N, C-alpha and C positions, 0 to 999 in steps of 0.2 A: 601545698607548696605550688607556686606558680613558676613557669619557666618562660624566659623570653623567647621570641622567635629564633634567635640565633642559638640559644641553648636547645630548643626543641629540634633545630636542624642538626646540630652536632650530636644529639642523642639518637636521632634516627639514622644518621650516617654510621655512628658507631655500631648500632645494632645490626645495621645492614652489613658492615664489614665482619662482624662476628659470625653472622649467619653464613656469609660467603666463605669464610674460613672453615667453618663446621662442615659445610657441603663439600668443599675441596677436600678436606681431611678424609671424609667418607666416600669420596669418589672411587668407583671401581677402576683399577689399574690392570690392564692386561699384561701378564707376563709371558704367556705363550699362546700360540695358535695350535689347536688340536685338530687333526684331520681324521675323519672316520669314514671308511669305505663300507658301503652298504648297498642295498637295492632299493628300486622304486616300488616294487611290489613283492609279494611273497612266492610268486610263480617261479619255476626253475629257469625261465628264459627272460626274467625281468631285467631291464637295463640297470647297470651299476651307476652309482653316484658317489661323490665325495662331499661331505658335509663339514663345515668349518665351524669350530667353537673357540671362544675366547675364554681363556683361563684366568681367574682372578688371582692377583699376586699374593693377596693376604690369605685367602682361604682355599684356593684351588677350585672352587665352584666354577661350573661351565655354563655359558650362555651362548645363544646363537650368534655366530660372526658373519663373516663374508658369504656372499651368495654361493649357494650349492651348485655344483657343476657336475655334468655327466662324467663318469669314469673313463669313457671311451671304449666301453665293452660291457662284458657280462661278468658278474661275480668278482669283484675286486678283492682278492684274498690276501694280498700283501702290498705294503708301501714302504718306500725308504726315501730319505732326504739326503741331498748332498751336504758336505761338511760346512759349506758356507750358508746353508739354509735358504738358498735361492731357488732350488729345484726339488720337485717331488716326482717320484717314479711309482707308477701303479701297474701291478700285475693283475690282469683280467683273465682268470682261469677259464671262464666259459667261453671266451672269444679268442683264446690263444694269442694275446698280444700284451705289449708293455707300452704304456703311455707316459710320456713326459709332460709335466706342467711346470711352468714358472711360477714363483711365489712372490708376490709384492710385499712391501713393508707393512701392509694392512691385512695380510693374510689371504688375498684374493689370488685364485688359481686361473692360469690361462693355459689351455692345451697347446703344445708345441709340436711334437712329433711322436710317431708310432712305429714300432717294430713288431713284426709277427714272428711267433715261435713255432717250431716244428711239432711240438707236443705241448701238452697242458702246462703252463708255467705255475709254479707253486710258491716261489718265494724270491725276493729281490733284496740286494744290498749294494751299497756304493763304497769304494775305498775312499780313505780320508784325503787322498791326493786328488780325488775327483777326476781320475783319469780312466777308470774302468767301472762298468756296471756289471755286476754278477747276477745272472738269472739261472735258476735251477728249474728244470721242467721234466715231466715224465708222468707215468712210465711209457714205454714203447715209442721212442727210446727214452731212457733217463740221461740227461745231458746237463752239464754245467757249462754255460757259456759267458764269456767276458766280452762285453761290447766296449768299444773305445768311446770316450766321452771327450767333447770339445766345447767349452763354455756351456756345459749342461746338456747339450745336444747329443742324442744317441747316434753314434757313428757305426762303422762296419764291425764285424766280429773280429776280435783280435786273438782269441784262443778259444778252444772248445775241448772238453773232456767228457767221454762216455763212462758212465758209472757201471762198472761190471766187476764181479768178483773172480779173481783169477782162477780159482779152483771150481767155480760154478758159473761158467760164462753164459749159460743159457737161462739162469734164473732171472725172474723178473724183479728189479730194483725199483722201489718206490721212494723218491726223495721227499723230504719233509722241511728242510731248511738249509740255509747257507749263511756263513759268517766270514767276514774278512777281518784279519788282525788290524789293529790301529796303526801298526807300522807298515802296513801294506804288503808284508812279506809273504803272507800265506793265506789260503782261503780253505774252508772246510765245509763239507756237505754232510748233514745227518740223513740217514735213509735206512729203510728196512727191506729185507728180502721176502717179497710176498709168496715166492715158492716155498719158503720154509715156514712163514707165519701168515695164516689167512683164515682167522676164526670166523665161523658162521658160513663158510663156503661149502657148497655140496656139489658132488661127493667129496668128502675131505682128502681121501687118498690122492685124488687127481689134482686138487687145488693146492695142497701142501705136501709135495713130493720130494722136496729137497732136504737134505740132512745139514745144510749149512747153518751157521750161527745166523739168527734173524736180523739182529741189530748191528748198524755200521756207521762209522765216520770216515769219510774220504777226505784225505788231506792232500793239499797241493802247495809247493812253493811257486812263488810268482817271480818270473824272471824278466829279462829285457823284452820289450814289446808286449808284455802281458802274457808271455808264455807259461803255461801251467805244467809242472812236472810233479807226478805222483811222489809224495813223501816216502821215505824209507819206512818199510813195514806197513804202509797204508794199503788197504783200509784197516781200521782199527775196530775191534769189537766194541759194540755199545748197547748191551742189554738185549731186549726183545723188539721193542718198537719205538725208536727214537722219534720224538715228535717236534723238537725245537732245539736250537743251538745258540750259544752265545759265548764271547771271550771277554776277559776283563780289559780295561784300557792300558794296562802295563804289559800286555802280550805275554803273560805267564801262565794264565789258566784258562781252560775251556770247560764248558758245562753243557750237558745234554740231558734233556728230560726224556724219561721212558715212560710213555703212555700206558703200556701193558703192565709194567711192574710197580708203578707209582713211586718212582725214584728219580734222583738226579745222579748222573754218572759224571764224575769230576775227572780232569786230566791235567798234568802239567805239560807245559809246552817247552820242548827242548830245542837245542840247536838244529837247524835244518827242518824246523816245523814238525818234527816228529812228536808223538804224543805218549805219556806214560800215565797209567791210572794214578789218582790220589790214593794214597796207601790206606786211608780210613773210610773209603767210600764203599758203595754207594750211599746216598742220603735220601731219607724218606720225604715224600711229598704228600699231598692230598690225592684223591682218586682221579685218574685220567689227566694227569698234567699235560698241557698242550702248547703252552708259550712260556717264554722266559725272558727276563731283562735284568740288566745290571745298572745301578745308578752311575752318574758320570764320574764319581770319585773311585769307583771300583770297590767300595766298602760293603754295599748290600746287594742282594739278589732277591728277585721276586718271581714266583711261578703262579700261573693261573691253573686252576684244577676245574676242568669242565664238569665232571660229574657232581662235584660237591658244591659247585658254585662258590668257590673261595679263592683266596690269594695266600700262599705260603710265603712267609718273610724270613730271610736269613741274613746273618752277619758273616762276611767273608773274613777269615784270618788272612791278613795281608802277607804273612810269611809263608804259610803252608797251602793257602787256597781253600782250606776246609770251610764249608758253610754250616753254621750252627743256627739254631732257632732264634728269631727276634720276636720276643713275646710282647703283646700289646697290653693295654691296661686291664683287660679281662683275664689276663693270665694265659692267653692262647696264641699260638703261632698262626692260627688261620684267621682270615678276615672275609666276611661275607660280601659277595657281590650279588648282582642280579643274575638271572638264570643263564647258565652255560657261558662262561668267559672263554674267549678263544684267542684273544690277542691281549698284549700287556706292554706298556711303556712307562718309563720314568721321564719326567719332563726335563728337557735339555738346558733350560735357562739356568736353574739353581739346583736341580736334583731334589725338589722339595715335594713333588706330587706324583702319584702313581694312578694310572687309569687302565681300565680294562674295557674291551668291546664285548658285550654280552649277547651272543648270537640269538638265543631264545627269548631273551628279555627285551630285545629291540632297544637297547640302551647302552650307556657308558656309566660305569661306576668309578668314583673318584676316591682317593685317599690322601691324607696329608702324611708325609714321610718325617718321622722324627730324626733330625740329622745326627743325633747323639747316639741313638739305640738302633735305628733302622725300623722301629716299629711303626704300624700304620694305624691311622684313625679315619673313618669315613669323613668325606667332605660334606659340607652342608647342602640340603636341597636335592641330593642325589637319590637314586640314579637319574640320569639325564636322558630324555627320550631321543631316539635316532630313527633312521629309516628302517626298512626291514632287513633282518638278519645281518647286522653288522659283523664283519670278519676281519678287518684290519685297522690299525691305528698308526699315526706318525704325528710328530710334533716339531715345531720350530719355535725358537724364542722370539719375542716381539721387541722391536726397537733396539735400544742399547744393550739389552741383555744378549743379543746375537753375537756381540763381539767380546764378551767376557769369557773367561775360562774357568771351568769347575774341574780342577786337577785332582788326580788320585792322592 
C-alpha cells in the first residue's frame, strides 16, 4: 500500500500525538514534598542537613527533590510545619537551637531565623492557628516553651512551664514529645522520670532512687496570650517510658507509645483538657515503639517499632477511640521497614502514604495506605537512601493539594 505525502504527514503527526499522550499519562506527578533530617557524617559532631524528596502521586515512591540544605545545627531530631505549609521548624538537639525555614511551592527551603534553647530541645510542634511554636527541652531543666509566631517568624517567648512532679520535685524528668490539639486549646508533653526508671545505670540504687511512677503526660490548657495552665489532675500516669504522643484531629483522643512496655496508652480528652484512660487499653505494639502518627481523617494510627524494624497499623474506632489491628495482605499487623525506624508520618495531601526514617538503615521506607482498611503495602523501589542517621520527618502537599482538606 502506498501513502501520499499528505497521508504520511498525517500518520506521523498522529503517532507523535499518541506518543506524547502516552508520555503525559505516564508522567510522574508530585503530590508531596518529604523532608528528612539527618547528618552529613556518622560522627557525633557531624553537621545536620535537611534532604527534600518528591513523592509520586500514584505510587508514593520517593525521588530526590529540591537542593539539600544545612539544618542550622547538629542532630536535627524533630521537625514540624505550619498549617499553611509555608514554614518548616527544625530542632537541632546537638546545638540547642530551633531553626525556621520558609518553603517555596517547589519544596525549596530557605533558612530564616534561629532561637537558642536553654537545654537540649527534643521535640517541636506548631498550633493550627500558626500563633505559637511549642518546643520541649531537657532534662536539667525540662521545660515546655511557647514561642510567639508572626508570619512564620519565631518571636519572643509567650509562656513557659517547667516539668516537675508535685510529690517528687527533685526527680529528673526527661521529655520525649509534645502535641497540641487541633483546636489549639491544650498542649500535652510525654515524659518519663529518670530518677524512677534508668535501666543500665550503675550503681542502680543511686541512679533509680525514686519511688514515683516512671511515665507521665503533662497537660496544659492554653489561654489568652498563650498562657499555659496545668490541667486538673495533671500530670497523668503514662506507663513506664513514654516515647511519643499524638492526638486525633477531632480533639477527642490522645495516644502515647510506651517504649519499655511495648504498648499504646490511650486517653479520652475531657472538658478542660483533662485526660481519662480508654477503658479497654493499653494496646499492644511491636518491640520498642518510638514514634506515632494519625492519618488526616483520624481513622488510622501508625507506630514505628525500633527494635523490630516494623510499623504497626491500627484502625481507630471513631466512637470509642479504641485502636484495633489493621491487617495487611499477608495477614499481619506488622509491616517491615529498613533498620531501626525512629520517626513516622502520614502524607498530608491525601493521607495515602506512610513514611519512616530509619536511623540505622540510613534510609526512608514508604508504604501505600489502603483508605478503606488502613492496611499498608510497601511502595515500589524502596527503601530510599538518605544521609547518615536520619532521625526526623516532615511533609507538605505540593501545588493545589495544599489547599484541599482531608476531613475526619
